[in-house]
Structures are given as C-alpha cells and as structure tokens.
N, C-alpha and C positions, 0 to 999 in steps of 0.2 A: 473588284479585284482579278488579275490575271491568273489562270489555274495551268498547270502544266502537267500532260499526261504523262506518268512513266510505266513502261513494262517492264518487269522483273521474273527473272525466271531464278527457282532457288529449288536447293534438293533436299528432302526431308529423309533423315536415317542415313545409309551409305547404300554405293550402286549395288551391292549384294544382298542387302537385306532393309528395301524400301517400299514400303506400304502403296497400294494402287490407290487407295482412297481413304480419306478422313470424315467424320463429320464435321459441321461447321463449328462447334465448340473446339474441337481438337487441333483443327487447323488456326482457328484464333489464338489459342494457347501456345502453339508452336510457334508461331508467328512471333507472339510477343517475347517470347524465349530466344526467337532466331540470333544467332550469331554472324557478324559482317562474313566469315569463311562460307555460308550456306549459300550465299548469293553468289549463282555463276554470272549473272549479267543484270545489268539495267539499260535500257534503252529510252531516248525519247525520238521525238521527229528528227532532231538534228544530232544528239549526240550519243556514245555509247562509252560503256565501261566495262571492263571485267574485275578490275581491282577497284572496288567502290570507295571513294574520298569517304572519310570518319563522318564529315559532316552532310554528307546525303546519306551515310547510312542511320545517322539519328533523325534527320527529316524523315526519312522512311518510316523510322519506328515509332515516329509519334504520330503519324497519319494513322498506321496500323491500331494504333491504340484506339481511335475513335471511330474503329471500324471501318474509316472510309476508303474501301477496296473491293474489287471484283476478281473474284479467280475461278479457275480451273485446275487439274489435277489429274497425273496420269503418269505409272511406274515411277513413282517417286519424286516425280518434277512437279512443283506447286509454279506454276504463272498467276501473276499478280497484274491487274492495272488499277494504278491509285492516282488519282488526280490531287495534286498538292497545290494550294493557293501560293503565289508567288508574292512576297510584299515589293512595292515599288517605291522607288527613293524620291522623295518629294522636293522642291525647290526649295 
C-alpha cells in the first residue's frame, strides 16, 4: 500500500497567548480536539493547501487518533509529519 507524507502546520492557542511547549499527552489531546481552522497549511511533495478540504481534514484526524505522526513545536506552532496510507483502486 502506498503512503503519502503530509507536512502540517497548526497553531495552538492564539498568537498573543500561545505555549512554547506541551508534553506528549497534552499535544495528543489538543490534536484530537483540533478544529479545521487551527491548521495553517498542509503540504505534500506536490500539493499545498491553506484552506484544507474537509475530506483531507477528516483523514488527518483519523490518523492522529492512531498516534501515527511525528511533531515539533515552537512559539505556539506545531509542525506534524503524518504518513497516510492511500487506498488504490483495483480493476
């Protein structure tokens, strides 16, 4: 099964009151409750979105539930790397 790597930038809190770091559990809980408008951008090798389509947002959220991501955080910004398996159509 082919996997596609997504790079996601999200903001935690607001620009005037945002944490510099959170522990792993806090990050995972925040991600589980993340709203579409919390995402600043999503990139793949060939695509870029600032206004994330709802289908892509749901796909990202489902993979976050599985704990299937890596992250870094600074100044209220959270950068995620998520590999999402793609289903291929069969003839």
